[in-house]
Residue, then its C-alpha position, 0 to 999 in steps of 0.5 A: m144334616i150335612l154330617e149324615f148325608r156325608f155318612a149316607l155318601l161314605a155307605i154308599a162307597f163301602a157297598t161300591l167297594v163290597w160289589l167291586p171285587g167280585r167283578n172285573v171290569h174287562a171280564q167276560p158276560t158270564t153267558k157263553s156265546p152260543i156255538p155257531l155250528p154243532e159239533p163236527f165228526t171230521p176237523i174238515v167241515d164244508y158246509a158250503s161245498v167247495i171242497d174236493p174229496d181228494t182234497q179232504r182226505r188230503l187235509e184230514a191225513i195231516y191233521k192225523n199226522l199233525k196231531e200224531r206227530a207234534d199234538i197240535e190240532f186243526a179245523v177247516v169250516t166253510v160256510p156259505t154266510t155268517g149271517d149277520r155276525d162279524i167272522f172274527e167273532y164267529s171263528l173265535d165261538i167255533a174255535r172255542g166251542w168246538g174244544i180246538g187243541s188238547k186238553e191237556g198241556e199247551k192245548n195248541g191248536f188253529l182254525l180256518v174260517v171261510a164264509v164264500n157268499d160273504r168272501k171273507y176268512f179268518t183263522q183263529v191261532s190258540d194262545h201257545l201257537e201265536g208265537d210260531l204263527p204271529d198275526g203277521l205272519v198268518g196275514q202273509i200266508q192268506r195273502e199269498r197262499l189263499v187269496p190269489q187262489f179264491r179269487r181265481g174259485n180255486y178254493s180247495q186250492g187255496i185252502y190247502d196251501s194255507i194249512q200247508a203252509y202253516v204245518a210246514t212253518l210250525a214244523e220247521k219252528r218246532g223241530f218236527s216233521i209231517e208226512g205229505i207236507d212239502q217244507s218249502y212251504a214254510y214261511r218266517e216272520p214278516r219284516e214289517q212291524p206286527r199291529l197292535k190288537p185294538t182293546r175292545v171296552s165293554s159298556s158295563s166297564c165303562c159305567t164300573l169306571g164311572i162309579i169308580v171315578f164318583v166314589i172317589f170323588i165324593i170321598l176326596l170332597s169330603m176329607r176336603r172339608g174335614g170332620g171326624s171320619g178322615c180315617l175313614n175315608m182314607f181307609l175306603l178311598g185305599s180299599l176302593l184303589n186297591s180293588g180296581g187295581r185286582g179288577g184286571w185293567g190290564g185287557s188281557s185276553s179271555g180265558w174262557s175255554g170249551g169243553g171237548f165232545g164224543g162225536s163219531g165218525g169222519g175220517g182222519g183219525f177223529g173218532g173221538g173229536f177234538g181234545g178239548g182245549g179252546s184256549f184261544g185268545g183272539g190270535g191270528a188274522g183274516g180279510s176278504w177276497 
């Protein structure tokens, strides 16, 4: 009876091994989050009606010049509120879903989202731009260029100054020039140490880890009591540990990439929509005013 029980446990362990290699304990859900907003016809989407027409035209001109000169895309979105959604997740879903950034190469892009009634903002930075626009620097630009103007009710100026600072900083670091950009707005690295991003662990990850620990415990207990299946125990234990290593325990960013679209209309050379990159892993910064 004891021997049969041990083999039953080993069978469960083997079934778990078959199931685990296809899993990633830090993987994102198989279904993509819905895009909060419809596909745009311009890179400057002002649902909150706080950007004046002149600023809209100037921002669209910057977008066109930056796209042509450096193959970098950006978008500005204002909304009254993000509802019950956190602005970080809200803006990340937009950046990925709209496919901001070129489809090929580094897929460079960034997105500024402002929720006016919530008094919150967040700038998402694509993976390959994080070295030029690290979180700490993005936060500094927003605190110095965006927040003071927002507190005065000057939304157009705060948004324009922030975008100009981002583009001027990129131009200086990457060695190009953009018409209409004041290079005195370029920023350099803040002196404080960058803050580490918190690792998000899902409930499914905890469940999977619990199963792994349980199976290891059963195998070790079986090995301690002895028996004729010691080699099988060692094989299963080694396979289990290896599958855990393949599962991606490093906590890396999601590789989800949104597709492009073929929107029409809009100014600033935006007739074809964004490039379709959407390579965003959560880099950037935000806050409230």
